[in-house]
N, C-alpha and C positions, 0 to 999 in steps of 0.2 A: 494439417500440417503442424509440425511439434516446433514449438516455442522456442527458441534459444539464447532468447534473453534474458541474461540477469536480472535479478529481481529479490526482496528481501522475502524469504518464504518463514512461514511459522508452523513447527512443527507442534501440535495440540497436546502429543501426550509430554512433551517438555516443557511448556509454558505454563509456569506457574500462577501467570496472571498479577505480576510484582508491579508493573505499568512501568517502572523503569527506561524502557524504549521509551515511551511516552513522554517521558522527562527530558529524555536524551535530546528526542527533535526538539522540543519544544524551547530548551535554550540553546540545541545550535541555530534552527529555524527562526525560530523569534523571539532570542535573548529574551527568555521570560521563563518562570519558571511555571505559568500556567500553562495547563497541557492542552487548553483550548487553540495554542497554538501548534499542537503537534499534527504530524501528517501521517503519524502512525497510529491506532485506535485496538485497546486490547478488548476483544468483547469476551464474555464471560457465556460458556454454556454449562450451569450449572445444572445438574449434579458431572456433569460429563469434563469440564475442565475449558479451561480458557485458552484464544487462539491471538495473534497480533497481527492485524490487516493491514496491508497498505496496495498502494497500486500493484497491478499484478500484470498490467501492459495487456493488456485481450488483445486477440486478433485484429477483430473488428472495431475494436474501440467504441463501443456505442456512445461514450462522453464526448466525443470529438467532432462526430456525426449528427449529434442532436443540436451543438451548441449553436445559437441563431448568430451568435457576432464572432464568429470564428477566433475567439478567444484562447479555444484549446487544439494544441497541433500536437501533433507527434514530431520528434526531433529527430536528425540523422539518425542516432544514436536506439530508436526507438522508445525513448521517454518521453510521456505526454507531457507538456507544458501548460503555464496558464499564462495568457499575455493579460496584466491585473489592469491595462490601461482600455485592452477591449472588453474587457469581463464585465457584465452589469449584474451579476450578482443573481439572474435567475431561476438557477438552480435547479435547472433540466436536466445538468452534468449530473448531478447528485442525485435526482431521480431512476435513472437508469441505468445505474453502479451497481451493478448484482455485488460487490464487495463492501460496501460503504466507505468506499477508500476515498472520496471527494467529501471534500467536508469547507464551511464559510469559513472565509476568512474574519477571525474576530476584532479585525481594526479596518478593514478595508471593504469596500463592495466589491467583493471578488471570493474566487474557491481556492482551496488550497488542495495540491495534491503530491504525492512521495516525490522525490527529483532522484531519491536514493544519494544524497548527496557526491554527487558526482561520482559516485562507483567506490564510495568508502562512507557506507551508511555507519553513523554513531549509533544509532538503536543496536543494530549489532554488534558491535566492537566493546556496546556498555553493560549487554544482558548480560545476566550473571549465572544464568542457568546455559550449560554446552549444549550446543548445538538445537537450541531453543530458535535463534533466529538464524539463518542463512542467507548470505549475500551472495544468488549463484543461480543457476535454472535451474527448475525441478527434476529434468534427469540427474546434474550433480546431485540433488538432497536426497533425490527418493531413497535412497538405499541408507541414508541415516533413520528413516523412519519406519516406528515399529509397525504400524498399519498399513499395508498397500494400498488401502481401498481410498483413503487420505490422499495419495498420490492420485489416485487413478480420479476423482472425484476433481481435485483443483483443474486437473489439467483438461476435463470435458468440460467443466465450466469458464476456465480459459479459451479456449478454442472455439467454446459457440459464443463467447461475445465481442 
């Protein structure tokens, strides 16, 4: 099954690892310049390059399946949400996320996951590099990618999860 949900997609050929996306998220979601509040994270694959990662809305969502308190749930739009009142901070969801898209909340006993700023992600708007970050479906973003193998790898990982 092909995903048709929109999410934040990073093209590793265009991402320079500047971490402006992390700062934008921290300010928007955590009201802080401390990037521990960010729900998107830049991973450096030296010497190959960098890539910003956020939730990719896995088909089977192992994070939701493994949560012992039902704190993680998929909303009507497909976005994974965290009920902070139910989350006990056990981090099982973090362990099963292949993308490292779930992080501990820095001030609460809960986890944090990207909610795409209700469809208008600040990280995408503030990224200074053209098309490094896109908000849309993988199918929409794929034509912009230089390396088609990256698109296929992402598609396979998302569908497996």
